C-alpha positions in Angstrom: 3.2 -3.4 -8.6 0.7 -0.6 -9.3 2.0 2.9 -10.0 0.2 6.2 -9.9 1.2 9.8 -10.5 -0.5 10.8 -7.3 1.8 12.3 -4.7 0.2 12.1 -1.2 0.4 14.9 1.3 0.7 13.7 4.9 -0.5 17.1 6.2 -3.9 16.6 4.4 -4.3 13.0 3.4 -5.4 9.7 5.0 -4.7 6.4 3.3 -6.4 3.1 4.0 -5.4 -0.3 2.5 -7.1 -3.6 3.0 -4.9 -6.7 2.3 -4.7 -10.4 3.1 -1.1 -11.7 3.2 -0.9 -15.0 1.3 2.7 -15.7 2.3 4.0 -14.1 5.5 7.4 -15.7 5.0 8.1 -14.3 1.5 10.9 -12.1 2.7 11.8 -8.8 4.1 10.5 -5.3 3.0 7.3 -6.3 1.2 5.9 -2.9 0.5 2.1 -2.6 0.8 2.3 1.1 -0.2 5.0 3.6 -0.7 5.4 7.2 -1.8 9.1 8.1 -2.1 11.7 8.9 -4.7 14.8 6.9 -5.2 15.9 3.9 -3.1 16.8 3.5 0.5 20.2 5.2 0.1 19.0 8.2 -1.9 15.5 9.0 -0.7 14.9 12.2 1.3 11.4 11.5 2.7 9.0 8.7 2.5 5.5 7.6 3.5 5.5 3.8 3.3 4.3 0.6 4.9 6.3 -2.6 4.7 5.5 -6.1 6.0 8.7 -7.8 7.4 7.9 -11.5 7.5 5.3 -12.7 10.0 6.7 -10.8 13.0 6.9 -7.2 12.2 5.7 -4.3 10.1 7.6 -1.0 9.4 6.1 2.4 8.9 8.4 4.9 7.1 7.4 8.5 7.8 9.6 11.4 6.6 13.0 9.8 7.1 13.8 6.4 5.7 14.9 4.7 8.9 11.2 4.0 9.8 9.5 2.8 12.9 8.9 -0.9 13.4 6.2 -2.7 15.4 6.5 -6.3 16.5 3.3 -8.2 15.7 1.9 -11.5 14.6 0.8 -11.4 11.0 -1.0 -14.4 9.8 -1.4 -15.9 6.4 -4.9 -15.6 4.9 -6.2 -13.1 7.5 -7.6 -9.7 6.3 -5.9 -6.6 7.7 -6.8 -2.9 7.4 -4.0 -0.4 7.7 -4.7 3.3 8.0 -2.0 5.9 7.7 -2.8 9.5 8.7 0.0 12.0 9.3 2.7 10.3 11.4 0.4 7.6 12.8 -0.3 4.1 11.4 -3.2 2.0 12.8 -4.1 -1.5 12.0 -7.1 -3.7 12.6 -5.4 -6.4 14.8 -3.4 -4.6 17.4 -1.4 -1.6 18.5 -0.4 1.0 15.9 2.7 3.1 15.4 3.3 6.8 15.8 6.5 8.1 14.3 8.4 10.8 16.1 9.4 12.4 12.8 8.0 15.8 12.0 5.0 15.9 9.7 6.1 16.9 6.2 4.5 17.8 2.9 4.4 16.4 0.3 5.9 12.9 0.0 9.0 12.8 -2.1 7.5 10.6 -4.8 4.3 9.2 -6.3 2.3 6.5 -4.7 3.0 2.8 -5.6 0.9 0.0 -4.3 2.3 -3.6 -3.6 5.8 -3.1 -4.8 9.2 -4.6 -4.1 12.3 -2.7 -3.4 14.3 -5.7 -4.6 13.3 -8.4 -7.0 13.8 -11.1 -4.3 11.3 -9.5 -1.8 8.1 -9.1 -3.9 4.8 -8.7 -2.1 2.4 -11.6 -2.0 -1.0 -10.7 -0.8 -4.6 -10.2 -1.8 -5.5 -6.5 -2.3 -9.1 -5.7 -1.5 -9.0 -1.9 -1.6 -6.9 1.2 -1.3 -8.6 4.5 -0.4 -7.3 8.1 -0.1 -9.0 11.0 1.6 -7.9 14.6 1.4 -9.2 17.1 3.9 -11.8 14.5 5.0 -13.2 13.9 1.5 -12.6 10.6 -0.4 -10.5 11.4 -3.5 -9.2 8.0 -4.7 -10.8 4.6 -4.3 -8.6 2.0 -6.0 -10.3 -1.4 -6.4 -9.0 -4.4 -8.3 -10.8 -5.0 -11.6 -10.7 -6.9 -14.8 -10.6 -4.4 -17.7 -12.7 -5.0 -20.8 -9.4 -6.3 -22.5 -9.2 -9.0 -19.8 -6.2 -7.4 -18.1 -6.2 -7.2 -14.3 -5.5 -3.8 -12.9 -6.5 -1.3 -10.2 -9.3 1.1 -11.2 -9.8 4.4 -9.4 -13.5 4.8 -8.6 -12.9 8.1 -6.8 -14.5 11.4 -7.9 -11.5 12.5 -10.0 -10.0 9.2 -11.2 -6.4 8.9 -12.1 -4.7 6.2 -14.3 -2.9 3.3 -12.7 -0.1 1.5 -14.4 0.6 -2.1 -13.5 3.8 -4.1 -13.6 4.0 -7.7 -12.6 2.1 -11.0 -12.6 -1.4 -11.0 -11.2 -4.0 -13.7 -10.4 -7.7 -13.0 -10.1 -9.6 -13.9 -7.0 -13.3 -14.5 -7.0 -15.4 -12.2 -9.2 -17.6 -9.8 -7.1 -20.4 -7.5 -8.1 -19.3 -4.3 -9.9 -17.4 -1.7 -7.7 -17.1 -4.2 -4.8 -13.7 -5.2 -6.2 -12.1 -8.2 -7.7 -9.5 -9.6 -5.4 -6.1 -9.7 -7.0 -3.3 -11.9 -5.8 -0.1 -10.2 -6.5 3.1 -12.2 -7.2 5.6 -10.2 -9.2 8.1 -7.4 -9.1 
């Protein structure tokens, strides 16, 4: 997964992630992003998106119980998910609006492509992850190969923050600078 020290604020922020699932049957609770502290039994508030096999995604907003949407997720199809306040939209169908109250801030820092359990790691291509605050782009995380050869996310936003990676990654096709290198994530 990719970890940041950025704590999103659902009253001010909008997050957009572009991913292509490479295995829609890899298991339950494949987190695309999450901002929460603790695990499911101890967390007090969350802002998270999970893929749940090929038939459902779940949007956690404020309380951990989450709101689910039945859908048809297909392998090797690019999807754009946008989270703003208590609403999640996606590029291939009806979105979700949580009935939970809007809260501020999330209870933990942002993680991208992580697994709650070692057996449910996320398998997808990450194309980009963007965050806007009060309508202005503040973080633009794109996959990149660092000068050392290590694959990681790089924040190309106006005030970049460091990203720590944990897991096994496979590079996709090399693209021109700042257009992103696609990373296939398979790890925990």
